N, C-alpha and C positions, 0 to 999 in steps of 0.2 A: 166162670171164673175158676181158676186152678187154685185148688186147696193145698196148702201145704202145712206140714207138722212143724216146720221151723220157726221158732219164736224169735223175735228180736233180742239179741244179747247185748244189752245196754252197758254192760261191764267191760266190753271189749277193748282192748288197748289199740291205740292207732300207731300205725307205723311212722318212723320219722318223717318221711317225705308227706304223708297225711296229715300229721300235725303241723309241720311247717306251712302246708298250704292252708289248713285251718286258722293258723295265726295269722297269715297274710289276709285271708277272707274277713276275720275280724276286724282286722285293722282298716281295710277297705270300707267294711261297714260303718266304722265309727267315723271315718274320714267324711263318707257320704252323710251321715246324720248331722255332722257339723256343718258341712255345706247346705244342707236343707234348712237348717235353723237360721243360718245366715240369710240365706234367701227368703225365709219366712219374715225375717227383720226388715230386709229391704223392700218386701212387698207393703208390708204394714206401714214403713215410712213414706213409700211413695203414695198410697193411699190417703194418709194423712195429709200430705203437702198437696195433692189434687184437692181435697176438701177445702184445704187453706186458701188454695188459688182461686178455686170456684166462688169461696165466700168474699173473697177480695174483689174479684170482677163485680160480683152481685152489688157489694157495697159501693164500688165505683160508679155501677151504673145507676143505682138508687140516688146517689149524691146530687143535690141541686149544682148548677153551676159554681156558685158562691161556696160551696161546701168541698168541691172537689180538691182545692190545694189541700186542705187539712186532710182529707181522705188520703190523698197520695203520700202526703208525708206520714201518716200513720203507716201505710203499707210499706213503705220504704223501711221504716223503723222495724217492721215485722219481716224485713228481706222479702217481702212478696212482689216487689217490683224492681 
């Protein structure tokens, strides 16, 4: 590894083009974080909907023939049918 005596100068000022690029990158990062949060919300809602649908199918499967009409009505009320 090459040894250097140069230390990082954290107080260095950015040139105008570097500053504009940095602001653009920060804006892009913020936008991507918002999109990621929306995707996370979408995944969470989809998983909940999947669980609800699975439970609805299980209820319909377990219902006796004379109970199915009531179960279907309940599922329609919950917008699962």
